[in-house]
Backbone as a printed PyTorch tensor [residue, N CA C, xyz], in Angstrom:
tensor([[[  0.8460,  -1.1690,   0.0000],
         [  0.0000,   0.0000,   0.0000],
         [  0.8990,   1.2430,   0.0000]],

        [[  0.5300,   2.2370,  -0.8040],
         [  1.3110,   3.4680,  -0.8850],
         [  1.2380,   4.2350,   0.4270]],

        [[  2.2590,   5.0470,   0.6770],
         [  2.3620,   5.7560,   1.9450],
         [  1.1880,   6.7000,   2.1920]],

        [[  0.7760,   7.4330,   1.1720],
         [ -0.3430,   8.3520,   1.3670],
         [ -1.6580,   7.6060,   1.5350]],

        [[ -1.8270,   6.5120,   0.8360],
         [ -3.0410,   5.7030,   1.0220],
         [ -3.0950,   5.1720,   2.4480]],

        [[ -1.9550,   4.7020,   2.9300],
         [ -1.8870,   4.2140,   4.3090],
         [ -2.1230,   5.3570,   5.3080]],

        [[ -1.6050,   6.5340,   4.9970],
         [ -1.8270,   7.6940,   5.8420],
         [ -3.3010,   8.0600,   5.9260]],

        [[ -4.0040,   7.9780,   4.8030],
         [ -5.4500,   8.2570,   4.7990],
         [ -6.2030,   7.2270,   5.6400]],

        [[ -5.7950,   5.9860,   5.5140],
         [ -6.4240,   4.9180,   6.2880],
         [ -6.2420,   5.1570,   7.7900]],

        [[ -5.0410,   5.5000,   8.1980],
         [ -4.7720,   5.8030,   9.6030],
         [ -5.5590,   7.0270,  10.0640]],

        [[ -5.5990,   8.0530,   9.2230],
         [ -6.3430,   9.2650,   9.5660],
         [ -7.8190,   8.9460,   9.7650]],

        [[ -8.3770,   8.1400,   8.8880],
         [ -9.7820,   7.7610,   9.0250],
         [-10.0160,   7.0210,  10.3310]],

        [[ -9.1160,   6.1200,  10.6780],
         [ -9.2750,   5.3660,  11.9160],
         [ -9.2770,   6.2910,  13.1350]],

        [[ -8.3970,   7.2810,  13.1360],
         [ -8.3570,   8.1960,  14.2750],
         [ -9.5540,   9.1470,  14.2620]],

        [[ -9.9510,   9.6240,  13.0960],
         [-11.1340,  10.4880,  13.0140],
         [-12.3840,   9.7530,  13.4940]],

        [[-12.4660,   8.4820,  13.1900],
         [-13.5730,   7.6490,  13.6690],
         [-13.5690,   7.6120,  15.2000]],

        [[-12.3930,   7.3920,  15.7750],
         [-12.2810,   7.3650,  17.2380],
         [-12.6670,   8.7100,  17.8500]],

        [[-12.2130,   9.7980,  17.2480],
         [-12.5470,  11.1360,  17.7460],
         [-14.0500,  11.3640,  17.6630]],

        [[-14.6560,  10.9400,  16.5750],
         [-16.1000,  11.1090,  16.3890],
         [-16.8830,  10.3560,  17.4610]],

        [[-16.4470,   9.1540,  17.8100],
         [-17.1700,   8.3370,  18.7840],
         [-16.7880,   8.6220,  20.2320]],

        [[-15.4920,   8.8390,  20.4930],
         [-15.0110,   8.9850,  21.8700],
         [-14.8240,  10.4270,  22.3040]],

        [[-14.7910,  11.3380,  21.3500],
         [-14.5780,  12.7380,  21.6780],
         [-13.1680,  13.1850,  21.3560]],

        [[-12.9530,  14.4660,  21.4920],
         [-11.6940,  15.0820,  21.1030],
         [-10.5070,  14.5630,  21.9160]],

        [[-10.7700,  13.9660,  23.0680],
         [ -9.6830,  13.4080,  23.8800],
         [ -8.8920,  12.3500,  23.1030]],

        [[ -9.5320,  11.6640,  22.1810],
         [ -8.8460,  10.6500,  21.3740],
         [ -7.7100,  11.2670,  20.5630]],

        [[ -7.8330,  12.5490,  20.2230],
         [ -6.7950,  13.2350,  19.4630],
         [ -5.4960,  13.3440,  20.2570]],

        [[ -5.6130,  13.4010,  21.5720],
         [ -4.4380,  13.5090,  22.4300],
         [ -3.5000,  12.3140,  22.2920]],

        [[ -4.0090,  11.2070,  21.8010],
         [ -3.2240,   9.9870,  21.6710],
         [ -2.8500,   9.6870,  20.2180]],

        [[ -2.9340,  10.7080,  19.3630],
         [ -2.6720,  10.5160,  17.9340],
         [ -1.2740,   9.9680,  17.6710]],

        [[ -0.2650,  10.5860,  18.2640],
         [  1.1110,  10.1430,  18.0210],
         [  1.3200,   8.6870,  18.4330]],

        [[  0.8160,   8.3470,  19.6060],
         [  0.9760,   6.9770,  20.0990],
         [  0.2270,   5.9850,  19.2020]],

        [[ -0.9770,   6.3700,  18.8040],
         [ -1.7720,   5.5070,  17.9330],
         [ -1.0520,   5.2670,  16.6120]],

        [[ -0.5840,   6.3400,  15.9750],
         [  0.0850,   6.2030,  14.6790],
         [  1.3750,   5.3910,  14.7840]],

        [[  2.1420,   5.6120,  15.8440],
         [  3.3910,   4.8570,  16.0180],
         [  3.1160,   3.3720,  16.2350]],

        [[  2.0450,   3.0670,  16.9420],
         [  1.7020,   1.6650,  17.1910],
         [  1.1790,   0.9750,  15.9320]],

        [[  0.5600,   1.7350,  15.0510],
         [ -0.0860,   1.1550,  13.8680],
         [  0.7690,   1.1620,  12.5990]],

        [[  1.7290,   2.0800,  12.5290],
         [  2.4710,   2.2420,  11.2780],
         [  3.9350,   2.5880,  11.5370]],

        [[  4.8560,   1.7570,  11.0340],
         [  6.2760,   2.0350,  11.2360],
         [  6.8180,   3.1580,  10.3350]],

        [[  6.1720,   3.4140,   9.2040],
         [  6.6840,   4.3890,   8.2480],
         [  6.4110,   5.8230,   8.7040]],

        [[  7.4630,   6.5830,   8.8620],
         [  7.3750,   7.9650,   9.3540],
         [  6.5790,   8.8710,   8.4000]],

        [[  6.7750,   8.7150,   7.0880],
         [  6.0650,   9.5540,   6.1160],
         [  4.5600,   9.3040,   6.1530]],

        [[  4.1630,   8.0600,   6.2600],
         [  2.7350,   7.7310,   6.3400],
         [  2.1240,   8.3230,   7.6090]],

        [[  2.8570,   8.2290,   8.7110],
         [  2.3750,   8.8050,   9.9810],
         [  2.2610,  10.3170,   9.8980]],

        [[  3.2590,  10.9670,   9.2950],
         [  3.2400,  12.4310,   9.1760],
         [  2.0710,  12.8880,   8.3070]],

        [[  1.8170,  12.1650,   7.2220],
         [  0.6950,  12.5110,   6.3480],
         [ -0.6280,  12.3070,   7.0830]],

        [[ -0.7490,  11.2250,   7.8200],
         [ -1.9630,  10.9620,   8.5890],
         [ -2.2060,  12.0720,   9.6030]],

        [[ -1.1670,  12.4840,  10.2810],
         [ -1.3000,  13.5400,  11.2860],
         [ -1.7060,  14.8620,  10.6410]],

        [[ -1.1200,  15.1660,   9.4880],
         [ -1.5050,  16.3760,   8.7480],
         [ -2.9990,  16.3470,   8.4210]],

        [[ -3.4800,  15.2070,   7.9540],
         [ -4.8920,  15.0860,   7.5870],
         [ -5.8110,  15.1810,   8.8010]],

        [[ -5.4370,  14.5190,   9.8750],
         [ -6.2780,  14.5520,  11.0780],
         [ -6.3270,  15.9580,  11.6550]],

        [[ -5.1770,  16.5930,  11.7760],
         [ -5.1490,  17.9630,  12.3150],
         [ -5.9860,  18.9050,  11.4560]],

        [[ -5.7630,  18.8590,  10.1580],
         [ -6.4910,  19.7450,   9.2580],
         [ -7.9850,  19.4870,   9.2650]],

        [[ -8.3620,  18.2280,   9.2540],
         [ -9.7770,  17.8730,   9.2700],
         [-10.4070,  18.3030,  10.5870]],

        [[ -9.7240,  18.0420,  11.6770],
         [-10.2500,  18.3990,  12.9920],
         [-10.3570,  19.9210,  13.1520]],

        [[ -9.3280,  20.6440,  12.7540],
         [ -9.3230,  22.0990,  12.8930],
         [-10.3600,  22.7730,  12.0100]],

        [[-10.7090,  22.1650,  10.9020],
         [-11.6610,  22.7470,   9.9490],
         [-13.0040,  22.0300,   9.9570]],

        [[-13.2840,  21.2410,  10.9920],
         [-14.4800,  20.3960,  11.0050],
         [-15.7730,  21.1820,  10.7880]],

        [[-15.9190,  22.3080,  11.4240],
         [-17.1410,  23.0980,  11.2850],
         [-17.3450,  23.5440,   9.8340]],

        [[-16.2860,  24.0580,   9.2300],
         [-16.3440,  24.4770,   7.8330],
         [-16.6410,  23.2840,   6.9160]],

        [[-15.9560,  22.1730,   7.1570],
         [-16.1470,  20.9840,   6.3220],
         [-17.5720,  20.4670,   6.4380]],

        [[-18.1150,  20.4570,   7.6560],
         [-19.5000,  20.0210,   7.8490],
         [-20.4600,  20.9180,   7.0770]],

        [[-20.2070,  22.2310,   7.0890],
         [-21.0660,  23.1700,   6.3610],
         [-21.0130,  22.9030,   4.8650]],

        [[-19.8180,  22.6740,   4.3540],
         [-19.6560,  22.3820,   2.9240],
         [-20.3720,  21.0830,   2.5670]],

        [[-20.1410,  20.0410,   3.3480],
         [-20.7770,  18.7470,   3.0760],
         [-22.2950,  18.8880,   3.1490]],

        [[-22.7730,  19.5450,   4.1840],
         [-24.2140,  19.7240,   4.3650],
         [-24.8320,  20.4980,   3.2060]],

        [[-24.0990,  21.4570,   2.6630],
         [-24.6370,  22.2820,   1.5850],
         [-24.8760,  21.4910,   0.2970]],

        [[-24.1660,  20.3890,   0.1170],
         [-24.3650,  19.5790,  -1.0850],
         [-25.1510,  18.3000,  -0.8150]],

        [[-25.3520,  17.9720,   0.4330],
         [-26.1200,  16.7770,   0.8200],
         [-27.3700,  17.2400,   1.5620]],

        [[-28.1410,  18.0720,   0.9080],
         [-29.2490,  18.7430,   1.5670],
         [-30.2760,  17.8160,   2.1820]],

        [[-30.4960,  16.6890,   1.6060],
         [-31.5240,  15.7840,   2.1290],
         [-31.0280,  14.9320,   3.2860]],

        [[-29.7690,  15.1570,   3.6790],
         [-29.2130,  14.3640,   4.7720],
         [-28.4760,  15.2510,   5.7510]],

        [[-28.8440,  15.1510,   6.9890],
         [-28.1150,  15.8240,   8.0420],
         [-26.8330,  15.0320,   8.2780]],

        [[-25.7420,  15.7190,   8.4160],
         [-24.4490,  15.0380,   8.5520],
         [-24.4180,  14.1140,   9.7690]],

        [[-25.1540,  14.4690,  10.8100],
         [-25.1680,  13.6280,  12.0160],
         [-25.9020,  12.3100,  11.7870]],

        [[-26.7060,  12.2130,  10.7330],
         [-27.4220,  10.9800,  10.4310],
         [-26.6700,  10.0790,   9.4610]],

        [[-25.5790,  10.5730,   8.9220],
         [-24.7720,   9.7510,   8.0210],
         [-24.0200,   8.7050,   8.8330]],

        [[-23.6960,   7.6180,   8.1890],
         [-22.8680,   6.5950,   8.8360],
         [-21.5660,   7.2470,   9.2980]],

        [[-21.0740,   6.8630,  10.4610],
         [-19.8820,   7.4780,  11.0510],
         [-18.6990,   7.4110,  10.0830]],

        [[-18.4870,   6.2710,   9.4820],
         [-17.3790,   6.1340,   8.5270],
         [-17.5820,   7.0650,   7.3420]],

        [[-18.7880,   7.0820,   6.7890],
         [-19.0490,   7.9190,   5.6140],
         [-18.7900,   9.3930,   5.9010]],

        [[-19.2870,   9.8860,   7.0220],
         [-19.1020,  11.3200,   7.2940],
         [-17.6280,  11.6510,   7.5300]],

        [[-16.8750,  10.7290,   8.1050],
         [-15.4550,  10.9990,   8.3180],
         [-14.6470,  10.8730,   7.0360]],

        [[-15.0210,   9.9630,   6.1680],
         [-14.3860,   9.8980,   4.8460],
         [-14.6760,  11.1940,   4.0970]],

        [[-15.9160,  11.6680,   4.1700],
         [-16.2860,  12.9180,   3.4930],
         [-15.5170,  14.1120,   4.0610]],

        [[-15.4070,  14.1890,   5.3740],
         [-14.6480,  15.2900,   5.9900],
         [-13.1880,  15.2480,   5.5510]],

        [[-12.6070,  14.0660,   5.6010],
         [-11.2040,  13.8860,   5.2340],
         [-10.9640,  14.3120,   3.7890]],

        [[-11.7780,  13.8200,   2.8830],
         [-11.6050,  14.1370,   1.4630],
         [-11.9450,  15.5980,   1.1740]],

        [[-12.9470,  16.1390,   1.8580],
         [-13.2780,  17.5550,   1.6670],
         [-12.1090,  18.4260,   2.1130]],

        [[-11.4690,  18.0380,   3.2070],
         [-10.2710,  18.7750,   3.6400],
         [ -9.2070,  18.7350,   2.5460]],

        [[ -8.9750,  17.5690,   1.9680],
         [ -7.9830,  17.4550,   0.9020],
         [ -8.3580,  18.3170,  -0.2920]],

        [[ -9.6200,  18.2750,  -0.6870],
         [-10.0740,  19.0450,  -1.8460],
         [ -9.9310,  20.5510,  -1.6300]],

        [[-10.2560,  21.0100,  -0.4350],
         [-10.3210,  22.4420,  -0.1810],
         [ -9.0340,  23.0480,   0.3610]],

        [[ -8.2000,  22.2540,   1.0010],
         [ -7.0410,  22.8100,   1.6900],
         [ -5.6940,  22.2160,   1.2960]],

        [[ -5.6770,  21.1610,   0.5320],
         [ -4.4140,  20.5120,   0.1620],
         [ -4.2030,  20.6490,  -1.3480]],

        [[ -3.6510,  21.7660,  -1.7380],
         [ -3.4700,  22.0440,  -3.1690],
         [ -2.4230,  21.1250,  -3.8110]],

        [[ -1.6410,  20.4240,  -2.9860],
         [ -0.6380,  19.4960,  -3.5180],
         [ -1.2340,  18.1340,  -3.8530]],

        [[ -2.5180,  17.9420,  -3.5550],
         [ -3.1850,  16.6680,  -3.8320],
         [ -4.2050,  16.8900,  -4.9460]],

        [[ -4.0400,  16.2120,  -6.0790],
         [ -5.0070,  16.3800,  -7.1630],
         [ -6.4090,  15.9530,  -6.7110]],

        [[ -7.4310,  16.7340,  -7.0680],
         [ -8.8000,  16.4090,  -6.6510],
         [ -9.2240,  14.9790,  -7.0160]],

        [[ -8.8350,  14.5290,  -8.1870],
         [ -9.2080,  13.1800,  -8.6190],
         [ -8.6320,  12.1270,  -7.6740]],

        [[ -7.4180,  12.3410,  -7.2110],
         [ -6.7770,  11.4090,  -6.2790],
         [ -7.5240,  11.4030,  -4.9530]],

        [[ -7.8360,  12.5970,  -4.4340],
         [ -8.5560,  12.6930,  -3.1610],
         [ -9.9020,  11.9770,  -3.2370]],

        [[-10.6110,  12.1640,  -4.3330],
         [-11.9320,  11.5450,  -4.4910],
         [-11.8030,  10.0280,  -4.6370]],

        [[-10.8960,   9.5700,  -5.4780],
         [-10.7350,   8.1250,  -5.6740],
         [-10.3020,   7.4170,  -4.3990]],

        [[ -9.4020,   8.0250,  -3.6580],
         [ -8.9610,   7.4280,  -2.3930],
         [-10.1260,   7.3640,  -1.4060]],

        [[-10.9490,   8.4140,  -1.3630],
         [-12.1050,   8.4300,  -0.4600],
         [-13.1120,   7.3490,  -0.8350]],

        [[-13.3480,   7.1760,  -2.1130],
         [-14.2720,   6.1330,  -2.5760],
         [-13.7720,   4.7640,  -2.1130]],

        [[-12.4820,   4.5240,  -2.2640],
         [-11.9170,   3.2400,  -1.8440],
         [-12.0190,   3.0410,  -0.3380]],

        [[-11.7740,   4.0940,   0.4410],
         [-11.9300,   3.9870,   1.8970],
         [-13.3760,   3.6560,   2.2630]],

        [[-14.3040,   4.3160,   1.6020],
         [-15.7220,   4.0480,   1.8500],
         [-16.0970,   2.6120,   1.5330]],

        [[-15.6350,   2.1230,   0.4130],
         [-15.9240,   0.7350,   0.0250],
         [-15.2960,  -0.2580,   1.0040]],

        [[-14.0820,   0.0440,   1.4540],
         [-13.3480,  -0.8660,   2.3230],
         [-13.9020,  -0.8930,   3.7500]],

        [[-14.2770,   0.2690,   4.2750],
         [-14.6320,   0.3490,   5.6870],
         [-16.1090,   0.5690,   5.9800]],

        [[-16.8950,   0.8940,   4.9660],
         [-18.3220,   1.1300,   5.2150],
         [-19.1330,   0.1100,   4.4220]],

        [[-20.2160,   0.5380,   3.8590],
         [-21.0800,  -0.4060,   3.1460],
         [-20.7520,  -0.4600,   1.6610]],

        [[-21.3460,  -1.4030,   0.9900],
         [-21.1130,  -1.5990,  -0.4390],
         [-21.5370,  -0.3640,  -1.2470]],

        [[-22.5670,   0.3430,  -0.7840],
         [-23.0760,   1.5040,  -1.5120],
         [-22.3850,   2.8090,  -1.1450]],

        [[-21.4970,   2.7720,  -0.1980],
         [-20.8430,   3.9980,   0.2570],
         [-20.0270,   4.6730,  -0.8390]],

        [[-19.3860,   3.9050,  -1.6740],
         [-18.5580,   4.4830,  -2.7320],
         [-19.3380,   5.4410,  -3.6150]],

        [[-20.5200,   5.0500,  -4.0460],
         [-21.3360,   5.9060,  -4.9120],
         [-21.8050,   7.1540,  -4.1630]],

        [[-22.2090,   6.9900,  -2.9110],
         [-22.6530,   8.1180,  -2.1030],
         [-21.5100,   9.1200,  -1.9140]],

        [[-20.3410,   8.6310,  -1.5230],
         [-19.1710,   9.4800,  -1.3000],
         [-18.7660,  10.1740,  -2.5910]],

        [[-18.7620,   9.4570,  -3.6910],
         [-18.4170,  10.0250,  -4.9870],
         [-19.3460,  11.1800,  -5.3430]],

        [[-20.6450,  10.9890,  -5.1600],
         [-21.6120,  12.0270,  -5.4980],
         [-21.4120,  13.2980,  -4.6950]],

        [[-21.2110,  13.1470,  -3.4080],
         [-21.0150,  14.3090,  -2.5330],
         [-19.7030,  15.0180,  -2.8770]],

        [[-18.6300,  14.2750,  -3.0050],
         [-17.3270,  14.8920,  -3.2640],
         [-17.2540,  15.5340,  -4.6430]],

        [[-17.9280,  14.9470,  -5.6210],
         [-17.9510,  15.5540,  -6.9470],
         [-18.6220,  16.9250,  -6.8950]],

        [[-19.6950,  17.0390,  -6.1310],
         [-20.3620,  18.3410,  -5.9810],
         [-19.4640,  19.3340,  -5.2570]],

        [[-18.7700,  18.8790,  -4.2280],
         [-17.8550,  19.7630,  -3.5020],
         [-16.7510,  20.2430,  -4.4400]],

        [[-16.2030,  19.3220,  -5.2080],
         [-15.1410,  19.6670,  -6.1570],
         [-15.6350,  20.7050,  -7.1570]],

        [[-16.8180,  20.4980,  -7.6950],
         [-17.3640,  21.4050,  -8.6990],
         [-17.6580,  22.7870,  -8.1270]],

        [[-18.2070,  22.8350,  -6.9350],
         [-18.6290,  24.1160,  -6.3610],
         [-17.5290,  24.8900,  -5.6680]],

        [[-16.6350,  24.1940,  -5.0060],
         [-15.6880,  24.8820,  -4.1460],
         [-14.2320,  24.7190,  -4.5520]],

        [[-13.8450,  23.5580,  -5.0080],
         [-12.4270,  23.2860,  -5.2060],
         [-11.9210,  23.7300,  -6.5800]],

        [[-12.7220,  23.5740,  -7.6270],
         [-12.2190,  23.8460,  -8.9710],
         [-11.8390,  25.3000,  -9.1840]],

        [[-12.6700,  26.2190,  -8.6890],
         [-12.3790,  27.6260,  -8.8620],
         [-11.5090,  28.1820,  -7.7710]],

        [[-11.2330,  27.3800,  -6.7570],
         [-10.4480,  27.8140,  -5.6050],
         [-10.9800,  29.1200,  -5.0300]],

        [[-12.3190,  29.2100,  -4.9710],
         [-12.9620,  30.3840,  -4.4080],
         [-12.7240,  30.4480,  -2.9080]],

        [[-12.8730,  31.6440,  -2.3260],
         [-12.8300,  31.7260,  -0.8650],
         [-13.9450,  30.8640,  -0.2970]],

        [[-13.6010,  29.9580,   0.5530],
         [-14.5560,  28.9620,   1.0330],
         [-15.6680,  29.5740,   1.8650]],

        [[-15.3550,  30.4660,   2.7680],
         [-16.3560,  31.0440,   3.6510],
         [-17.5250,  31.6620,   2.9050]],

        [[-17.2340,  32.5200,   1.9080],
         [-18.2960,  33.1590,   1.1400],
         [-19.0610,  32.1370,   0.3230]],

        [[-18.3680,  31.2240,  -0.3160],
         [-19.0260,  30.2360,  -1.1610],
         [-19.9710,  29.3530,  -0.3570]],

        [[-19.5390,  28.9550,   0.8240],
         [-20.3740,  28.1020,   1.6560],
         [-21.6580,  28.8250,   2.0160]],

        [[-21.5430,  30.0750,   2.4410],
         [-22.7310,  30.8350,   2.8240],
         [-23.6630,  31.0180,   1.6390]],

        [[-23.1110,  31.3440,   0.4810],
         [-23.9400,  31.5390,  -0.7040],
         [-24.6550,  30.2560,  -1.1010]],

        [[-23.9490,  29.1400,  -1.1000],
         [-24.5560,  27.8680,  -1.4780],
         [-25.6080,  27.4460,  -0.4680]],

        [[-25.3150,  27.6120,   0.8190],
         [-26.2630,  27.2250,   1.8570],
         [-27.5580,  28.0200,   1.7370]],

        [[-27.4560,  29.3070,   1.3780],
         [-28.6480,  30.1320,   1.2280],
         [-29.3860,  29.8130,  -0.0600]],

        [[-28.6410,  29.5860,  -1.1370],
         [-29.2660,  29.3780,  -2.4390],
         [-29.9740,  28.0420,  -2.5480]],

        [[-29.4630,  27.0230,  -1.8750],
         [-30.0690,  25.6900,  -1.9610],
         [-29.6340,  24.9610,  -3.2070]],

        [[-30.0570,  23.7310,  -3.3050],
         [-29.6710,  22.8690,  -4.4200],
         [-30.8970,  22.0930,  -4.8550]],

        [[-31.2460,  22.2040,  -6.1130],
         [-32.4320,  21.5200,  -6.6160],
         [-32.1740,  20.0870,  -7.0380]],

        [[-30.8970,  19.7020,  -7.0600],
         [-30.5740,  18.3420,  -7.4820],
         [-30.9690,  17.3390,  -6.4050]],

        [[-31.4120,  16.1690,  -6.8340],
         [-31.7260,  15.0950,  -5.8580],
         [-30.4390,  14.4370,  -5.4200]],

        [[-30.3000,  14.2470,  -4.1320],
         [-29.1180,  13.5820,  -3.5950],
         [-29.4040,  12.1160,  -3.3780]],

        [[-28.3490,  11.3100,  -3.5370],
         [-28.4720,   9.9070,  -3.2050],
         [-28.5410,   9.7540,  -1.7050]],

        [[-29.2940,   8.8060,  -1.2410],
         [-29.3600,   8.5340,   0.1940],
         [-28.1060,   7.7900,   0.6150]],

        [[-27.5660,   8.1330,   1.7850],
         [-26.4130,   7.3680,   2.2310],
         [-26.8090,   5.9240,   2.5310]],

        [[-25.8860,   5.0180,   2.4280],
         [-26.2030,   3.6190,   2.5410],
         [-26.5650,   3.1540,   3.9500]],

        [[-26.0950,   3.8440,   4.9680],
         [-26.3610,   3.3770,   6.3220],
         [-26.4730,   4.5680,   7.2490]],

        [[-27.2260,   4.4000,   8.2890],
         [-27.3520,   5.4410,   9.2890],
         [-26.7870,   4.8870,  10.5870]],

        [[-25.8660,   5.6460,  11.1820],
         [-25.2670,   5.1660,  12.4210],
         [-26.2180,   5.3280,  13.5760]],

        [[-26.0560,   4.4680,  14.5500],
         [-26.9340,   4.5270,  15.7230],
         [-26.2910,   5.3230,  16.8190]]])
């Protein structure tokens, strides 16, 4: 497995823990990554993704919510919403990562760790995020507010699972 793919996998695992156990799980990020992965580059990439996703969570949730209007982010499967947050962070804040790579990696994470239908759901949401926010590299704050107010007439796919 490539180092960045492994880094995304580790980041997802920690984001999942943070989502379920609370922000205290972040305090053990270094120990978790060292125990799970010997490669320093993969660990550093995972930490970059977790920090960025965690620090921008409110913004990322707003962006995701603006394109998934028929679904409240809190009702999405835990894995799906964290894959979406992770990939949205890459799309919006990591200019060194091609959007196609971020989306394809997210689809694979969804297929591997969530349900069979997660890949299509994740793809649909991330494609909209890419089209609205990432391609033009617009200021995110203004774009999010404008999109949230304007609404979206497109029908969204239902996520494959709802977490309890």
